[in-house]
TORKOL-4160 file (C-alpha; in steps of 0.2 Angstrom, whole numbers, padded with zeros to 4 digits, m for minus):
84
<pt num="1" X="m0155" Y="0052" Z="0141"/>
<pt num="2" X="m0156" Y="0050" Z="0123"/>
<pt num="3" X="m0139" Y="0047" Z="0115"/>
<pt num="4" X="m0138" Y="0049" Z="0096"/>
<pt num="5" X="m0135" Y="0034" Z="0086"/>
<pt num="6" X="m0117" Y="0032" Z="0080"/>
<pt num="7" X="m0114" Y="0035" Z="0062"/>
<pt num="8" X="m0107" Y="0020" Z="0052"/>
<pt num="9" X="m0090" Y="0022" Z="0046"/>
<pt num="10" X="m0095" Y="0020" Z="0028"/>
<pt num="11" X="m0108" Y="0034" Z="0030"/>
<pt num="12" X="m0097" Y="0046" Z="0039"/>
<pt num="13" X="m0084" Y="0043" Z="0025"/>
<pt num="14" X="m0097" Y="0047" Z="0012"/>
<pt num="15" X="m0102" Y="0063" Z="0021"/>
<pt num="16" X="m0084" Y="0069" Z="0022"/>
<pt num="17" X="m0081" Y="0065" Z="0004"/>
<pt num="18" X="m0096" Y="0075" Z="m0001"/>
<pt num="19" X="m0087" Y="0091" Z="0005"/>
<pt num="20" X="m0077" Y="0099" Z="m0009"/>
<pt num="21" X="m0058" Y="0096" Z="m0007"/>
<pt num="22" X="m0054" Y="0114" Z="m0006"/>
<pt num="23" X="m0066" Y="0117" Z="0009"/>
<pt num="24" X="m0060" Y="0102" Z="0020"/>
<pt num="25" X="m0052" Y="0106" Z="0036"/>
<pt num="26" X="m0036" Y="0097" Z="0041"/>
<pt num="27" X="m0046" Y="0087" Z="0054"/>
<pt num="28" X="m0058" Y="0081" Z="0040"/>
<pt num="29" X="m0044" Y="0076" Z="0030"/>
<pt num="30" X="m0037" Y="0066" Z="0044"/>
<pt num="31" X="m0053" Y="0058" Z="0048"/>
<pt num="32" X="m0055" Y="0053" Z="0029"/>
<pt num="33" X="m0038" Y="0045" Z="0030"/>
<pt num="34" X="m0042" Y="0035" Z="0046"/>
<pt num="35" X="m0058" Y="0029" Z="0039"/>
<pt num="36" X="m0051" Y="0024" Z="0022"/>
<pt num="37" X="m0037" Y="0014" Z="0031"/>
<pt num="38" X="m0050" Y="0006" Z="0043"/>
<pt num="39" X="m0062" Y="0001" Z="0029"/>
<pt num="40" X="m0048" Y="m0006" Z="0018"/>
<pt num="41" X="m0052" Y="m0024" Z="0013"/>
<pt num="42" X="m0036" Y="m0031" Z="0022"/>
<pt num="43" X="m0041" Y="m0021" Z="0038"/>
<pt num="44" X="m0059" Y="m0025" Z="0040"/>
<pt num="45" X="m0064" Y="m0034" Z="0056"/>
<pt num="46" X="m0073" Y="m0047" Z="0046"/>
<pt num="47" X="m0058" Y="m0052" Z="0035"/>
<pt num="48" X="m0055" Y="m0070" Z="0035"/>
<pt num="49" X="m0036" Y="m0070" Z="0036"/>
<pt num="50" X="m0030" Y="m0052" Z="0039"/>
<pt num="51" X="m0012" Y="m0056" Z="0034"/>
<pt num="52" X="m0016" Y="m0068" Z="0020"/>
<pt num="53" X="m0013" Y="m0064" Z="0002"/>
<pt num="54" X="m0027" Y="m0067" Z="m0010"/>
<pt num="55" X="m0025" Y="m0076" Z="m0026"/>
<pt num="56" X="m0023" Y="m0065" Z="m0041"/>
<pt num="57" X="m0037" Y="m0067" Z="m0055"/>
<pt num="58" X="m0032" Y="m0076" Z="m0070"/>
<pt num="59" X="m0024" Y="m0065" Z="m0083"/>
<pt num="60" X="m0022" Y="m0065" Z="m0102"/>
<pt num="61" X="m0006" Y="m0067" Z="m0111"/>
<pt num="62" X="m0004" Y="m0048" Z="m0111"/>
<pt num="63" X="0012" Y="m0042" Z="m0102"/>
<pt num="64" X="0009" Y="m0034" Z="m0085"/>
<pt num="65" X="0012" Y="m0015" Z="m0083"/>
<pt num="66" X="0020" Y="m0006" Z="m0070"/>
<pt num="67" X="0032" Y="m0020" Z="m0065"/>
<pt num="68" X="0045" Y="m0015" Z="m0052"/>
<pt num="69" X="0063" Y="m0015" Z="m0057"/>
<pt num="70" X="0062" Y="m0014" Z="m0076"/>
<pt num="71" X="0063" Y="0004" Z="m0079"/>
<pt num="72" X="0069" Y="0002" Z="m0097"/>
<pt num="73" X="0062" Y="0011" Z="m0113"/>
<pt num="74" X="0051" Y="m0003" Z="m0118"/>
<pt num="75" X="0036" Y="0003" Z="m0128"/>
<pt num="76" X="0041" Y="0021" Z="m0127"/>
<pt num="77" X="0045" Y="0031" Z="m0143"/>
<pt num="78" X="0062" Y="0039" Z="m0145"/>
<pt num="79" X="0062" Y="0057" Z="m0143"/>
<pt num="80" X="0057" Y="0067" Z="m0159"/>
<pt num="81" X="0070" Y="0076" Z="m0169"/>
<pt num="82" X="0066" Y="0092" Z="m0176"/>
<pt num="83" X="0074" Y="0099" Z="m0191"/>
<pt num="84" X="0080" Y="0117" Z="m0193"/>
């Protein structure tokens, strides 16, 4: 018997992402989520060290954004005051 060739996970993800978001079924959304997790760099079967962290690329002297913890008002303008 002829069995259809299995579709690669990347190709299947592309097929699912081609469907407009509003037209996707819950099953399609679930499959998209599963494929995205499976294809994430840290979860690939060919990953050298699945739990190892990779070195961050060298950065310039600019401050990092989205640091956890800070939460201050750095770089934000004070609220505008409107005169009556």
